[in-house]
Structure formats: structure tokens, C-alpha cells
SEROLUM-617707 format. One record per residue (C-alpha): x, y, z. Coordinates in Angstrom, 1 decimal, decimal comma, always signed. Layout:
       c1       c2       c3
        X        Y        Z
...
//
This chain:
       c1       c2       c3
    +40,5    +24,5    -45,7
    +39,7    +22,0    -48,5
    +36,2    +22,0    -49,9
    +34,0    +19,1    -48,9
    +33,7    +16,3    -51,4
    +30,1    +16,2    -52,6
    +30,4    +12,5    -53,4
    +31,3    +11,8    -49,8
    +28,4    +13,9    -48,6
    +26,1    +12,0    -50,9
    +27,4     +8,7    -49,7
    +26,8     +9,8    -46,0
    +23,2    +10,7    -46,8
    +22,7     +7,3    -48,4
    +24,0     +5,5    -45,3
    +21,9     +4,0    -42,5
    +22,9     +5,4    -39,1
    +22,3     +2,0    -37,4
    +24,3     -0,5    -39,7
    +26,5     +2,3    -41,3
    +25,9     +0,8    -44,7
    +23,9     +1,8    -47,7
    +20,1     +1,8    -47,0
    +18,3     -1,5    -47,6
    +14,6     -1,0    -48,2
    +14,7     +2,5    -46,6
    +11,7     +3,6    -44,5
    +11,0     +6,8    -42,6
     +9,7     +7,1    -39,0
     +7,4     +9,8    -37,6
    +10,2    +12,3    -36,8
    +11,4    +12,2    -40,4
    +14,6    +10,2    -40,1
    +15,2     +7,1    -42,3
    +16,6     +3,7    -41,6
    +16,9     +0,3    -43,2
    +13,6     -1,6    -42,6
    +15,4     -4,6    -41,1
    +17,6     -2,3    -38,8
    +14,7     -0,3    -37,3
    +12,5     -3,5    -37,0
    +15,3     -5,1    -35,0
    +15,8     -2,0    -32,9
    +12,1     -1,9    -32,0
    +11,7     -5,6    -31,3
     +9,8     -6,2    -28,1
     +8,6     -2,6    -27,8
     +4,8     -2,0    -27,9
     +4,6     +1,8    -27,2
     +6,8     +4,9    -27,0
     +8,9     +4,0    -30,0
    +12,2     +6,0    -29,8
    +14,1     +7,2    -32,8
    +17,6     +5,8    -32,7
    +19,0     +9,0    -34,1
    +17,2    +11,9    -32,3
    +15,6     +9,9    -29,5
    +12,2    +11,4    -30,1
     +9,4     +9,0    -29,2
     +6,1     +8,3    -30,9
     +3,1     +6,3    -29,7
     +2,6     +4,5    -33,0
     +4,9     +2,2    -35,0
     +4,6     +3,9    -38,4
     +7,2     +2,9    -41,1
     +6,7     +4,8    -44,4
     +8,6     +3,5    -47,5
    +11,1     +6,2    -48,8
    +11,3     +5,4    -52,5
    +13,1     +8,6    -53,4
    +15,8     +7,8    -50,9
    +16,1     +4,3    -52,4
    +16,7     +6,0    -55,8
    +19,3     +8,3    -54,3
    +21,1     +5,2    -52,7
    +21,3     +3,5    -56,1
    +22,6     +6,7    -57,8
    +25,2     +7,1    -55,0
    +26,3     +3,5    -55,5
    +26,9     +4,0    -59,2
    +28,8     +7,3    -58,6
    +31,0     +5,9    -55,9
    +31,6     +2,8    -58,0
    +32,8     +4,9    -60,9
    +35,0     +7,0    -58,6
    +36,5     +3,9    -57,1
    +37,1     +2,4    -60,5
    +39,1     +5,6    -61,5
    +41,0     +5,6    -58,2
    +41,7     +1,9    -58,5
    +43,1     +2,4    -62,0
    +45,4     +5,1    -60,7
    +46,3     +3,1    -57,6
    +46,9     -0,1    -59,5
    +50,2     +1,2    -61,0
    +53,5     +1,4    -59,0
    +54,6     +5,0    -58,7
    +58,3     +4,0    -59,0
    +58,1     +1,5    -61,9
    +54,7     +2,0    -63,5
    +53,9     -1,7    -63,2
    +50,6     -3,2    -61,9
    +50,5     -3,7    -58,2
    +49,5     -7,4    -58,1
    +51,5     -8,5    -55,1
    +51,2     -7,9    -51,3
    +54,0     -7,8    -48,7
    +52,8     -9,3    -45,4
    +55,7     -7,8    -43,4
    +55,4     -4,2    -44,6
    +51,6     -4,6    -45,4
    +51,8     -2,7    -48,7
    +51,1     -3,6    -52,3
    +54,0     -4,3    -54,7
    +54,7     -4,7    -58,4
    +56,9     -7,5    -59,8
    +60,0     -5,3    -59,9
    +59,5     -4,2    -56,2
    +59,3     -7,9    -55,3
    +62,9     -8,4    -56,5
    +64,3     -5,2    -54,8
    +66,5     -5,5    -51,8
    +63,7     -4,1    -49,6
    +61,3     -7,0    -50,2
    +63,5     -9,8    -51,5
    +63,4    -11,8    -48,2
    +59,8    -10,9    -47,2
    +56,7    -13,1    -47,6
    +54,9    -11,8    -50,7
    +51,5    -13,1    -51,8
    +49,1    -12,3    -54,7
    +47,2     -9,2    -53,8
    +43,8    -10,6    -55,0
    +44,1    -13,7    -52,7
    +45,0    -11,5    -49,7
    +42,1     -9,2    -50,4
    +39,6    -12,1    -50,5
    +41,0    -13,5    -47,3
    +40,7    -10,2    -45,4
    +37,2     -9,6    -46,8
    +36,2    -13,1    -45,5
    +37,6    -12,3    -42,1
    +35,8     -9,0    -41,9
    +32,5    -10,5    -43,0
    +32,9    -13,2    -40,3
    +33,3    -10,5    -37,6
    +30,3     -8,5    -38,9
    +27,5    -11,0    -37,9
    +28,7    -11,5    -34,2
    +28,9     -7,7    -33,9
    +25,3     -7,3    -35,2
    +24,2     -9,9    -32,6
    +25,9     -8,1    -29,8
    +24,3     -4,8    -31,0
    +20,8     -6,5    -31,0
    +21,5     -7,9    -27,4
    +22,5     -4,4    -26,2
    +19,4     -2,9    -27,7
    +17,2     -5,6    -26,2
    +18,8     -5,1    -22,8
    +18,3     -1,4    -23,1
    +14,6     -1,8    -24,0
    +14,1     -4,3    -21,1
    +15,7     -1,9    -18,6
    +13,5     +1,0    -19,9
    +10,4     -1,3    -19,4
    +11,6     -2,2    -15,9
    +12,0     +1,4    -15,0
     +8,6     +2,3    -16,3
     +6,9     -0,6    -14,4
     +8,6     +0,2    -11,1
     +7,8     +3,9    -11,5
     +4,1     +3,0    -12,1
     +4,1     +0,8     -9,0
     +5,7     +3,6     -6,9
     +3,1     +6,1     -8,1
     +0,2     +3,7     -7,4
     +1,6     +3,1     -3,9
     +1,9     +6,8     -3,4
     -1,7     +7,4     -4,4
     -2,8     +4,5     -2,1
     -1,0     +6,1     +0,8
     -2,5     +9,5     +0,1
     -6,0     +7,9     +0,0
     -5,5     +5,9     +3,2
     -4,0     +8,8     +5,1
     -7,0    +11,0     +4,0
     -9,4     +8,3     +5,4
     -7,4     +8,1     +8,7
     -7,5    +11,9     +9,1
    -11,3    +11,8     +8,4
    -11,8     +9,0    +10,9
     -9,7    +10,8    +13,6
    -11,7    +14,0    +13,0
    -15,0    +12,1    +13,4
    -13,8    +10,5    +16,6
    -12,5    +13,8    +18,0
    -15,9    +15,4    +17,3
    -17,8    +12,5    +18,9
    -15,5    +12,4    +21,9
    -15,7    +16,2    +22,6
    -19,5    +16,1    +22,1
    -19,8    +13,4    +24,7
    -17,4    +15,1    +27,1
    -19,4    +18,4    +26,7
    -22,6    +16,5    +27,5
    -21,0    +14,9    +30,5
    -19,8    +18,3    +31,7
    -23,3    +19,8    +31,4
    -24,8    +16,8    +33,1
    -22,2    +17,0    +36,0
    -22,8    +20,7    +36,4
    -26,6    +20,2    +36,4
    -26,4    +17,3    +39,0
    -23,9    +19,2    +41,1
    -26,1    +22,3    +41,1
    -29,0    +20,2    +42,3
    -27,0    +18,7    +45,1
    -25,8    +22,2    +46,1
    -29,4    +23,4    +46,2
    -30,4    +20,4    +48,3
    -27,5    +21,0    +50,7
    -28,4    +24,7    +51,0
    -32,0    +23,8    +52,0
    -30,6    +21,3    +54,5
    -28,2    +23,8    +56,0
    -31,0    +26,4    +56,3
    -33,3    +23,9    +58,0
    -30,5    +22,8    +60,4
    -29,5    +26,4    +61,2
    -33,1    +27,3    +61,9
    -33,5    +24,3    +64,2
    -30,2    +25,0    +66,1
    -31,2    +28,6    +66,6
    -34,6    +27,5    +67,9
    -33,0    +25,0    +70,4
    -30,5    +27,6    +71,6
    -33,4    +30,1    +72,1
    -35,5    +27,5    +73,9
    -32,6    +26,6    +76,2
    -32,3    +30,3    +77,4
    -36,0    +30,6    +78,3
    -37,1    +30,6    +82,0
    -38,5    +27,4    +83,4
    -42,1    +28,5    +82,9
    -41,8    +29,2    +79,2
    -39,1    +26,5    +78,7
    -41,4    +23,6    +79,5
    -44,0    +24,9    +77,2
    -43,7    +22,9    +73,8
    -40,3    +21,5    +74,8
    -41,4    +18,0    +73,8
    -42,3    +19,3    +70,3
    -38,9    +20,8    +69,9
    -37,2    +17,6    +71,1
    -39,2    +15,5    +68,6
    -38,2    +17,8    +65,7
    -34,5    +17,3    +66,6
    -34,9    +13,5    +66,8
    -33,6    +11,4    +63,9
    -31,9    +14,4    +62,2
    -29,1    +12,9    +60,1
    -27,1    +14,3    +57,3
    -27,0    +12,1    +54,2
    -24,1    +13,1    +51,8
    -25,2    +13,1    +48,1
    -23,1    +10,9    +45,8
    -20,7    +13,3    +44,1
    -20,1    +10,9    +41,2
    -23,8    +10,3    +40,4
    -23,6    +12,4    +37,3
    -20,5    +10,6    +36,1
    -22,2     +7,2    +36,7
    -25,2     +8,3    +34,7
    -22,8     +9,3    +31,9
    -21,0     +6,0    +32,1
    -24,1     +3,9    +31,8
    -24,1     +4,7    +28,0
    -20,7     +3,0    +27,5
    -20,8     +0,3    +30,3
    -24,4     -1,0    +30,3
    -25,1     -2,7    +33,6
    -26,3     -6,3    +33,2
    -24,6     -7,7    +36,3
    -22,4    -10,7    +36,9
    -23,6    -13,5    +34,6
    -21,2    -16,4    +35,0
    -23,9    -18,7    +33,8
    -23,3    -17,6    +30,2
    -20,0    -19,4    +30,2
    -22,1    -22,6    +30,1
    -22,7    -21,7    +26,4
    -19,0    -21,7    +25,6
    -18,2    -22,8    +22,0
    -14,8    -23,9    +20,6
    -13,6    -21,7    +17,7
    -10,8    -21,8    +15,1
     -9,8    -19,1    +12,6
    -10,8    -19,7     +9,0
     -7,5    -19,4     +7,0
     -9,4    -18,8     +3,8
    -10,7    -15,5     +5,2
     -7,5    -14,3     +6,9
     -5,8    -11,2     +5,5
     -2,3    -11,8     +4,0
     -0,7     -9,9     +6,9
     -2,1    -12,3     +9,5
     +0,0    -15,3    +10,5
     -2,0    -18,1    +12,0
     -0,7    -20,8    +14,4
     -0,8    -24,5    +13,4
     -3,9    -25,1    +15,5
     -5,6    -22,0    +13,9
     -6,3    -20,5    +17,3
     -3,7    -17,7    +17,4
     -3,3    -14,8    +14,9
     -0,5    -12,3    +14,7
     +0,1     -9,2    +12,5
     +3,2     -9,0    +10,4
     +4,4     -6,1     +8,2
     +5,5     -8,2     +5,3
     +2,5     -9,7     +3,6
     +2,6    -13,4     +3,0
     +1,7    -15,0     -0,3
     -1,8    -16,6     -0,5
     -4,0    -17,2     -3,5
     -6,8    -14,7     -3,9
    -10,3    -15,9     -3,2
    -13,7    -14,2     -2,6
    -13,7    -15,1     +1,1
    -10,3    -13,4     +2,0
    -10,2     -9,9     +3,5
     -7,8     -7,7     +1,5
     -8,6     -4,2     +2,8
     -8,0     -4,6     +6,6
     -6,0     -7,3     +8,5
     -9,2     -9,1     +9,5
    -10,4    -12,7     +9,7
    -13,5    -14,7    +10,6
    -14,0    -18,0    +12,5
    -14,8    -21,2    +10,8
    -17,9    -21,6    +12,9
    -21,0    -19,5    +12,3
    -24,3    -19,3    +14,2
    -27,9    -18,6    +13,2
    -29,9    -19,7    +16,3
    -29,4    -20,1    +20,0
    -26,9    -18,8    +22,7
    -23,1    -18,9    +22,1
    -20,2    -17,6    +24,2
    -16,5    -17,4    +23,3
    -13,4    -15,7    +24,8
    -10,5    -14,0    +23,0
     -7,2    -13,5    +24,8
     -6,0     -9,9    +23,8
     -2,9     -9,8    +26,1
     -0,8     -6,7    +25,9
     -1,6     -5,7    +22,3
     -2,0     -2,1    +21,2
     -4,5     -2,4    +18,3
     -7,2     -5,0    +18,1
    -10,9     -5,5    +17,4
    -13,1     -8,4    +18,6
    -16,7     -9,0    +17,7
    -19,1    -10,6    +15,3
    -20,0    -10,1    +11,7
    -22,7    -11,2     +9,3
    -21,8    -13,8     +6,6
    -22,2    -11,3     +3,7
    -19,8     -8,7     +5,3
    -17,7     -6,8     +2,8
    -14,2     -8,3     +2,5
    -12,6     -6,4     -0,4
    -11,3     -2,9     -0,3
    -11,7     -0,4     +2,5
    -14,7     -0,6     +4,8
    -15,8     +0,7     +8,2
    -16,2     -1,5    +11,2
    -19,8     -0,4    +12,0
    -23,2     -2,1    +12,6
    -24,3     -0,6     +9,3
    -21,7     -2,7     +7,6
    -22,7     -5,8     +9,4
    -20,0     -5,8    +12,1
    -20,6     -5,4    +15,8
    -17,3     -5,1    +17,7
    -15,3     -3,3    +20,4
    -11,5     -2,7    +20,3
     -8,4     -1,0    +21,7
     -6,5     +1,8    +20,1
     -3,4     +2,0    +22,2
     -0,9     +3,8    +20,1
     -0,3     +6,5    +22,8
     -2,6     +5,4    +25,7
     -5,3     +2,7    +26,2
     -8,5     +3,9    +24,5
    -11,3     +1,3    +24,4
    -14,1     +1,9    +21,9
    -17,4     +0,4    +20,9
    -17,6     +0,8    +17,2
    -21,2     +2,1    +16,9
    -22,5     +4,5    +14,2
    -20,5     +7,2    +16,0
    -17,8     +5,4    +18,0
    -18,6     +5,2    +21,8
    -15,7     +5,4    +24,3
    -15,6     +2,7    +26,9
    -14,3     +3,1    +30,5
    -13,6     -0,3    +32,0
    -12,7     -0,5    +35,6
     -9,6     -2,4    +34,6
     -7,9     -3,2    +31,3
     -9,2     -6,5    +30,2
     -6,8     -9,2    +29,1
     -9,5    -11,6    +28,0
    -12,6    -10,4    +26,2
    -15,8    -12,5    +26,5
    -18,4    -12,3    +23,7
    -22,0    -13,5    +24,3
    -24,2    -13,9    +21,2
    -27,9    -14,3    +21,6
    -29,1    -15,0    +18,0
    -32,8    -15,2    +18,8
    -32,9    -12,0    +20,9
    -30,6    -10,1    +18,5
    -28,0     -9,1    +21,1
    -24,2     -9,2    +21,3
    -22,6     -8,5    +24,7
    -19,0     -7,9    +25,6
    -17,4     -8,6    +29,0
    -14,1     -8,6    +30,8
    -14,0    -12,4    +31,0
    -12,1    -12,3    +34,4
    -14,3     -9,9    +36,4
    -17,4    -10,4    +34,1
    -17,8     -6,6    +34,0
    -20,1     -5,7    +31,1
    -18,3     -3,5    +28,6
    -20,9     -2,9    +26,0
    -24,1     -4,4    +24,5
    -25,3     -4,2    +20,9
    -28,9     -4,8    +19,9
    -29,5     -5,9    +16,3
    -31,8     -7,9    +14,1
    -30,0    -10,9    +12,6
    -31,3    -12,1     +9,2
    -28,3    -14,3     +8,3
    -25,5    -16,4     +9,8
    -23,2    -14,6    +12,2
    -19,5    -15,4    +12,5
    -16,9    -14,3    +15,2
    -14,9    -11,4    +13,8
    -11,2    -10,5    +14,6
     -8,9     -7,7    +13,5
     -5,2     -7,2    +14,4
     -3,7     -4,0    +13,2
     -0,2     -3,6    +14,8
     +3,1     -5,5    +15,1
     +3,3     -7,0    +18,6
     -0,5     -7,6    +18,9
     -1,6    -11,2    +19,1
     -5,1    -12,6    +19,6
     -5,7    -16,1    +20,9
     -9,0    -18,1    +21,1
//
């Protein structure tokens, strides 16, 4: 195996790995590799962080280019050595091996250099032969003209690669942010379900204790009644068997004791009714409140981007793909909520909301300064007084109190009536068809109150 040519090795070390030519103004990057300053600057154009070495692909956060003066000296020495060797080679190569004459001609057909004697030989007499210097300059010009377009194509490829890497980085960050958001929201949902489960079981246990207590009281009353009736029956039977002399004695007293004895069955659902009074406060039919009906429209500036409003701004529907709206301080961005355009500070006001066959909705009222950005709880403490339906698996009506209160309407309402008494500080909810009272909130209003709506599932639609 032939030994490596040290001149060739020196020439390789003095060559930039990007342009494959001698270093021009050589600089070193953080990993230690060196490049032409114009080449590395072009390779890093448009990159603002994570600068990748074109040779080893190692990345660095900072764009540090250190001048390499020793390498510049080595490049100059290599140029001189190569030039000297080329001059020797050219001297040897300039003479024809057959005739010892200078090779000043070029045969286009055979693509070789010729001397004057070779030109007259039978091998090349009929070929097109030109001066070697002219052909050399022509080919050098052609090669130089190819070099600039190739460099432009290289720059385009590098720019496209950088753009693709930035795109991948941006999309990856978006996916990670969405993943973190999902984890956070699911944790909040789990906590909310846990709180509701605890509140529901607490109320059911209280109802069970109340039912048992009331039932035991009824059993004791019935026992006393049975004992009294048994004693009276035995007394009458004994009186009936007495002889006439003794029978007539005090018979009228016995008859009077047996008069008007009736059995009154206790209401077996009394305990349940007492339990239900917490969730269905009895106010009684109040059709007169409909005289205070107000006309409402939804304020599009407050509507969440996943709520689609009808042209008359009286119907709202939830969609999965968010629409594009300009951001403003009034718009809800944490939950699919909206407020009405009309707000109230004094007096009596009544409105109705058609909930139809939706599976997830909330209807109520909110104060003007209610939180509209980020996540928030629908609670009186947050300035929202509302009831709603969570019907993912079965119809579950709730009043969103400090610890949510389950509702048990006699029939599923298709239209919710809301009665706002600003002066008294009371918000009442009704089944608008039967005027069954569903729930009543008591509050102290210190600012303007607006009708509040929330639609949280595809297929759910609210109409004013």
C-alpha cells in the first residue's frame, strides 16, 4: 500500500468542509471545527439559537466565531507548497512523452493534449485541434459559471432545512403545551367530580338518617295506636259477654270511647319531602312574575369562541372547532360562556331560556365584574348564581351552590324561567311550563347583574 502524500493531507486540512476550497478568513466554532467565515455565516443565516456544527452536528446556544490565525497561516503555506508541486508537475506534463515537444494543442475529439508533431500524425490529422491555453480558459469560465448557481442552491437547501427544523420545534412546543393543558384540565375535572361525589353521598346519608328517624317515629305512633285499638276491642268483646245486669252498667261509656275511632295513615314520604325542600324550595305557582318578562339578546363580544350565535343573537350553540374572533377583555376564554347585552341593577325582571334536549347547559345570572379569563368555578362566591344539567349518562340537575346541590324536578324542564329581584337580592328558577320552583338563591347585589349562559357539549342549544 502506497504511503499517503503529506502534501495532499496538508491540502485537505487547509480546505473548508462547506465550500471544499481553501479557507477564506478561517474561524472556529464552539466544538473546535473551522470554516470560512462567509460559509458558516451563510449556513447559520436565520438561526437564533441551537447553532449546529455542519461537520459534527453538535449544537451550541451561542453564536461564537473565533478567528483562527494559525490556520490562516497554514492555508497560505499549503497554497505555496501545492503551487510549487503543481509547477513541477506541469513542467513534466508539458512535454510530449513520444516526441519531447511542448503540449500546446488540445484534441476536442479525443480530449487529450497534443504537441505539434502529434497534430500532424495520422491519429489526429482530421480531428478538430485547438490551442490548449484557449480551451483551458473556456472550460474554467464554464466551471466558474456553474459554481455560483450551485452555491445558491446549497444556501436554499440549508435555509429550507433550518425552516423545517424551526417548524418541527414550534409544533412540538404546541403539542407539549396542549398536553400540559389537558393534564391540568383533567385534574380539575377529577377534583370537581370528587367534590360532587362527596357532597352527593353526604346528602344521601343525611336523607337516609332522616328517613330512618321519621320512619321510626311513625312505627312508634302506629304501635301505640295498635295497642290502644287492641285494648278497646278486648274491652268491647269482654263487655259483650257479660250478663244483662253487668252489661248495662257503663255500656254508654264504652260506646262513647268507640265512637269516632278512625285510623289515619302517616305519610310514608314525609321524610323525603323534608329532604327535598332543600333543593326544591316551595314558593308556589307565581304566574304573575311573567308580567315582568324582558327581551334579551346575547352579547357577541362576551361569547366564547366555541359558541355560534344566530343572526338575531337569541340562539347559541356549541361547536368543537373554535371560530376566529378578536380577543377583548369582555370575552370568556376559559369556559364556553356568554352574557346577555341587557343588565339590571334595580327592579323585577323575568326571562325564559329554551334548553330543549341538550345534555350540558347552565343558565343563571352573573355580576358585571365576573371573571372571564382562564378557568373559574360557577359559584356564588365567583359572582355567578346558576343551575344546570349534566346529562352525559343520565339527567342530573344541579344548583351550583358553594357545594353543589342536586335538584329533583317533577319533570325534566324544556324551558327554564329565571326571576331576578334586584332589590330583594333573590334569583329564582322555575320550570316555565308548570311553574314548579327549582331553586332560589339569596344574595346581596352591589353591581349590575347580567343573564348568564354556558353551553358545554355538541348538540346542546340554548334559545332566548
